[in-house]
C-alpha positions as CSV (number, residue, x, y, z in Angstrom):
1,X,37.5,13.2,-85.7
2,X,35.4,14.8,-83.1
3,X,32.1,14.7,-85.0
4,X,29.2,15.9,-82.8
5,X,31.6,16.6,-79.9
6,X,32.9,20.1,-79.5
7,X,36.5,20.1,-80.2
8,X,37.7,21.5,-77.1
9,X,35.8,18.8,-75.2
10,X,37.3,15.9,-77.2
11,X,39.7,13.9,-75.0
12,X,42.0,12.6,-77.9
13,X,42.8,16.1,-78.8
14,X,44.7,16.8,-75.6
15,X,48.4,16.1,-75.3
16,X,49.9,14.1,-72.4
17,X,51.3,17.4,-71.0
18,X,47.9,19.0,-71.2
19,X,46.7,16.2,-69.0
20,X,49.7,16.3,-66.7
21,X,49.4,20.0,-66.2
22,X,45.5,20.0,-65.8
23,X,44.5,21.3,-62.4
24,X,42.1,19.2,-59.9
25,X,41.9,16.2,-62.3
26,X,40.0,14.5,-59.5
27,X,36.8,16.9,-60.4
28,X,37.2,16.6,-64.1
29,X,34.3,14.6,-65.7
30,X,35.3,11.9,-68.2
31,X,32.5,10.5,-70.3
32,X,32.7,7.4,-72.4
33,X,29.9,6.9,-75.1
34,X,29.1,3.3,-75.6
35,X,26.8,2.1,-78.4
36,X,26.4,-0.9,-80.7
37,X,26.6,-1.8,-84.3
38,X,23.5,-3.7,-85.0
39,X,20.6,-4.0,-87.2
40,X,17.8,-1.4,-86.7
41,X,15.3,-2.5,-89.3
42,X,15.4,-2.1,-93.0
43,X,15.2,1.8,-92.7
44,X,17.8,2.8,-90.2
45,X,21.6,2.3,-90.3
46,X,23.6,0.0,-87.9
47,X,25.1,2.9,-86.0
48,X,22.0,4.1,-84.3
49,X,22.9,3.5,-80.7
50,X,26.3,4.9,-81.0
51,X,25.2,8.0,-83.0
52,X,22.5,8.8,-80.3
53,X,24.9,8.7,-77.4
54,X,27.5,10.8,-79.0
55,X,25.0,13.5,-80.6
56,X,23.2,13.8,-77.2
57,X,26.5,14.4,-75.5
58,X,27.6,16.8,-78.2
59,X,24.6,18.9,-77.8
60,X,24.7,18.6,-73.9
61,X,28.3,19.8,-74.0
62,X,27.4,22.9,-76.2
63,X,25.2,24.0,-73.3
64,X,27.6,23.3,-70.6
65,X,29.4,26.0,-68.7
66,X,32.9,26.5,-70.0
67,X,34.2,26.4,-66.3
68,X,32.8,22.9,-65.8
69,X,35.7,20.6,-67.1
70,X,34.3,17.5,-69.0
71,X,35.9,15.5,-71.9
72,X,34.5,12.9,-74.1
73,X,36.5,9.8,-74.9
74,X,36.3,8.2,-78.5
75,X,33.0,6.3,-78.7
76,X,33.0,2.6,-78.3
77,X,31.0,1.7,-81.3
78,X,30.9,-2.1,-80.7
79,X,28.7,-3.6,-77.9
80,X,27.0,-6.8,-76.7
81,X,24.3,-7.3,-79.5
82,X,24.0,-11.1,-79.6
83,X,20.1,-10.6,-79.5
84,X,20.3,-9.3,-83.0
85,X,23.0,-11.6,-84.6
86,X,20.4,-13.5,-86.8
87,X,20.3,-10.2,-88.8
88,X,23.3,-9.6,-91.3
89,X,25.5,-6.6,-90.3
90,X,25.1,-7.0,-86.5
91,X,28.7,-7.1,-84.9
92,X,28.7,-8.2,-81.2
93,X,31.2,-8.5,-78.6
94,X,30.8,-11.1,-75.9
95,X,29.8,-9.7,-72.4
96,X,33.2,-10.6,-71.1
97,X,35.0,-8.8,-73.8
98,X,32.9,-5.7,-73.4
99,X,33.4,-5.7,-69.7
100,X,37.3,-6.2,-70.1
101,X,37.5,-3.4,-72.5
102,X,35.5,-1.0,-70.3
103,X,37.4,-2.1,-67.1
104,X,40.7,-1.3,-68.8
105,X,39.7,2.1,-70.2
106,X,38.5,3.0,-66.6
107,X,41.7,1.9,-65.2
108,X,43.5,3.9,-67.8
109,X,41.6,6.9,-66.8
110,X,42.1,6.4,-63.1
111,X,45.9,5.9,-63.6
112,X,45.9,9.3,-65.4
113,X,44.6,11.0,-62.1
114,X,40.8,11.3,-63.1
115,X,38.3,10.3,-60.4
116,X,34.9,10.8,-62.3
117,X,34.2,8.4,-65.1
118,X,30.7,8.1,-66.8
119,X,29.7,5.4,-69.1
120,X,27.0,6.9,-71.3
121,X,25.3,3.9,-72.9
122,X,23.0,4.1,-75.9
123,X,22.1,0.3,-76.4
124,X,19.4,-1.3,-74.5
125,X,20.9,-4.6,-74.5
126,X,23.7,-3.8,-72.1
127,X,22.9,-1.6,-69.1
128,X,23.6,-4.5,-66.7
129,X,27.2,-4.6,-68.1
130,X,27.7,-1.0,-67.3
131,X,26.4,-1.5,-63.9
132,X,28.9,-4.5,-63.2
133,X,31.9,-2.5,-64.6
134,X,31.1,0.5,-62.6
135,X,30.8,-1.5,-59.3
136,X,34.0,-3.4,-60.0
137,X,35.9,-0.3,-60.7
138,X,34.7,1.4,-57.7
139,X,35.5,-1.7,-55.7
140,X,39.1,-1.8,-56.8
141,X,39.5,2.0,-56.3
142,X,37.4,3.3,-53.5
143,X,38.0,7.1,-54.6
144,X,37.0,6.2,-58.2
145,X,33.5,7.7,-58.7
146,X,31.9,5.7,-61.7
147,X,28.5,6.3,-63.1
148,X,26.6,3.5,-65.2
149,X,24.2,5.7,-67.2
150,X,21.8,5.1,-70.0
151,X,21.2,7.9,-72.5
152,X,17.3,7.5,-72.5
153,X,17.0,7.4,-68.7
154,X,16.6,11.4,-68.2
155,X,13.6,13.5,-68.5
156,X,12.9,13.8,-72.3
157,X,10.1,14.8,-74.7
158,X,9.5,11.3,-75.9
159,X,7.1,10.7,-73.1
160,X,4.9,13.5,-74.6
161,X,5.2,12.8,-78.1
162,X,4.9,9.0,-78.4
163,X,1.6,7.0,-78.0
164,X,1.2,4.7,-75.0
165,X,1.6,1.6,-77.2
166,X,4.9,3.0,-78.5
167,X,6.2,3.9,-75.2
168,X,5.6,0.5,-73.9
169,X,6.6,-1.5,-76.9
170,X,8.4,0.6,-79.4
171,X,11.7,-0.3,-78.0
172,X,13.7,-0.7,-81.2
173,X,14.0,1.2,-84.4
174,X,10.5,2.7,-83.6
175,X,9.1,6.2,-83.6
176,X,11.6,7.7,-81.0
177,X,14.8,6.3,-82.5
178,X,13.8,7.0,-86.1
179,X,12.6,10.6,-85.3
180,X,16.0,11.2,-83.6
181,X,18.0,9.8,-86.5
182,X,16.0,12.1,-88.8
183,X,17.3,14.9,-86.6
184,X,21.0,13.9,-86.3
185,X,21.7,11.9,-89.4
186,X,18.7,12.5,-91.9
187,X,20.7,11.4,-95.0
188,X,21.1,7.8,-93.5
189,X,17.4,7.3,-92.8
190,X,15.2,5.4,-95.5
191,X,11.8,6.3,-94.6
192,X,10.3,4.6,-97.7
193,X,11.5,1.1,-96.2
194,X,10.1,1.9,-92.7
195,X,7.6,-0.8,-91.6
196,X,5.6,-1.1,-88.4
197,X,5.8,-4.1,-86.4
198,X,4.9,-4.8,-82.7
199,X,5.7,-8.1,-80.8
200,X,3.0,-10.8,-81.0
201,X,1.9,-13.4,-78.5
202,X,3.5,-11.7,-75.5
203,X,2.5,-13.5,-72.3
204,X,-0.6,-12.1,-70.4
205,X,1.1,-12.0,-67.1
206,X,3.5,-10.1,-64.8
207,X,6.4,-11.0,-67.3
208,X,7.3,-8.7,-69.9
209,X,10.3,-8.0,-72.6
210,X,11.7,-5.5,-70.2
211,X,10.9,-4.2,-66.8
212,X,10.9,-5.7,-63.3
213,X,10.1,-9.3,-64.5
214,X,11.7,-9.9,-67.9
215,X,12.2,-12.9,-69.9
216,X,15.1,-13.5,-72.2
217,X,14.6,-12.9,-75.9
218,X,16.3,-12.5,-79.2
219,X,14.8,-10.2,-81.9
220,X,14.0,-13.1,-84.2
221,X,11.5,-14.2,-81.4
222,X,9.6,-11.1,-81.7
223,X,9.9,-9.4,-85.1
224,X,10.5,-10.4,-88.8
225,X,11.7,-7.0,-89.8
226,X,14.0,-6.4,-86.8
227,X,11.7,-3.5,-85.7
228,X,9.8,-3.2,-82.6
229,X,7.5,-0.2,-82.9
230,X,6.2,2.2,-85.5
231,X,8.8,4.2,-87.3
232,X,6.3,5.2,-90.1
233,X,5.0,8.1,-88.0
234,X,8.4,9.3,-87.1
235,X,9.3,13.0,-88.0
236,X,12.3,15.3,-88.0
237,X,10.3,17.6,-85.9
238,X,9.8,15.1,-83.1
239,X,13.5,14.2,-83.3
240,X,14.5,17.9,-82.9
241,X,12.3,18.1,-79.7
242,X,13.6,14.7,-78.3
243,X,17.2,15.7,-79.0
244,X,16.9,19.2,-77.4
245,X,15.2,17.6,-74.4
246,X,17.8,14.9,-73.9
247,X,20.8,17.4,-74.3
248,X,19.1,19.7,-71.7
249,X,18.9,16.9,-69.2
250,X,22.3,15.6,-69.9
251,X,23.8,18.9,-69.6
252,X,22.4,18.9,-66.0
253,X,23.7,15.3,-65.4
254,X,27.2,16.4,-66.2
255,X,26.9,19.2,-63.9
256,X,25.7,16.8,-61.1
257,X,28.6,14.4,-61.7
258,X,31.0,17.4,-61.5
259,X,29.8,18.3,-57.9
260,X,29.1,14.7,-56.8
261,X,30.7,13.6,-53.7
262,X,31.0,9.8,-53.0
263,X,29.1,8.7,-49.8
264,X,31.5,7.3,-47.5
265,X,30.3,6.2,-44.0
266,X,33.6,4.5,-43.1
267,X,36.7,6.7,-43.5
């Protein structure tokens, strides 16, 4: 059941007495992987985002010192994926349902005595939800340290391995995600079906798909195949490098969360 996660770090393998007797629970890091079940073109499985978040955490925890207490909750496979719902197979929660689910998970973790809770999101369509949940949980419990994190927002080798065009426009099922899946789930990648497709007719202005001044879009606005990028150049070798770099960075993130102290001007 633990998959990529080292079994001694998999939260559901604990008993309630393990948790009750756990020393200094306020310093234990609890990690919640969040993904999506959504189309990723004709060559990748629906599980891409969830698989990446869990695999990266698993590899990071293999590097983490044994004396840093950190546990991974079962991955939340479903996410808010309505930008892909024109494509069969996509399963989407509403923003409200996803927020409610994460809020109640966080409240349960707090009730158990834990005070460090990280949302490790792998789907680009929902970072804002992670941020709202984190803020609301901290507002409810001032001693609850909550971290709304995105698996790709750490230093990693993709910036060196991808072309400038791919770095800017290859945001879904392109070179990076395909290479990474070739590393972690090679039997589930159909390279013979991979197609290159970049968005057409983007505005020549300060507005963009993502970034500081985005416009709303669904995948059908931008792509016929469900791909934004060039997966045809993906390789397992690139995926191995990206995975190793992500894992190294995430091991450091977990260390940083463990030693983090919430700023508190008013006491």
